[in-house]
N, C-alpha and C positions, 0 to 999 in steps of 0.2 A: 469560540476557539478559531484561531486563524488557520487557514489551510497550510499543510506542511508540504513544502517543496524541497526535494533532495537537490542540493547544490554541489556537493562533493561526496565522493565515495572512496573509502580506503579499505583495502583487504589485508588481512593478516592470516595467512593460511599456516598457522602453527600445526605441526604434525598431530597434536593432541586435541586442538580446538580450532574450528574455523570461525573467524570474527569478521564482521562487516561493521565499519564505523561510518556513520552518515552525518554529514553537516546538513542542517535543515534551515532554510530561509536566511542563511548568512553567506558572505563571500569567503569566509575562512573559518577554521575551527575556533571556537570561543571557550574560555574557561567555564566549566559547568560542573554541577553535581549530578552524578548518575543515580537514577531512581528506578528500581526494578518494577516492571509493570505487568509481568505475566507470571509471577512466582506462585500465584494461586491457581494455576492451570496445570494440566498434564502434558502440555506441549513439550516437545523434546528439544527446545531451544530456549535461550534466555534473552529477553528484550529489556533494555534499559533506555529510558528517555533521559536526555541530558538537559538539565534546566540551569539557566543562568542565574547565579545568586543575585538577590536584590530585585530583579525584574520578574522572576518567575517565568520568563519566556523560554519555550522549548527551542533549543538551538542545535540539537543533535540527537542521535540514537545509536545504540550499539546492539548488535545481535550476535550473541555467542552461540556456537554450534549451528551457524547459519546453513551449513550443508544439510542439516536435518530439515530446516525450514524449506529450502529449495527442493529437496527430495519429496517432501509432503505435497508441496504445490504442484510439482511436475506430475506426480501420481494422480492428484485430483483433476488436473487439466487433461491428462492422457485418458482418464476414465470418463471424461465429460460429466463430472460429478457436479451438477447444478445445485445440489443440496449443500455442497461445501461452501461455507460462508465466504472464503477468500475468492473462489471462482465466481460466485454470484456478485461479490463486490467489484471484482475486475470487470465483469461484463456490464454491470450497471454504470461504472465510470466510463467505460469505452463508449457505451450508447449515449451517455450525457455529452461526451466530447463530440460525437458525430452530430448530435442534435444542435449543439452550439455552433459548430462549423457550418452547418447547413440550415440555419434558422430561416433564411430567406426562402428556401425551397419548401419548408414545412408549413408556411403560411398559405394554405390552400384556399383560394378565393374563387375557384371555378366550381363547376357542378359535376365533377367526376363522380362516378358511382363507386362507393367504397367496396373493397374486396371483402369477402366473408371472413369472419373471425376463425382462427384455428379451432379444430375440433378438440373438445376436452376429453 
């Protein structure tokens, strides 16, 4: 599966439902079929992936009740909840980005003494 890059964001803050429409890996919105992907969960928001007919390529996503998603994420981050899968995912991706950006510094060829591991 190809990495999903958000290329455009559209907000629709209807008084009854907050919606985020995302364009993924494309320069502009493309015709697509919306497929629900979290309807088997108890999440308080609805996620649809938008799939281009014929190619099966994911070209977008829509999150309905997105305020609930952001509220949940904000609470998990504020509580430093490292057991929350989205917090853990974010930290792992952030650390991967640091490692890629500083790969040259991470190739230790000297004989520095390693620091002790954190206590368990």
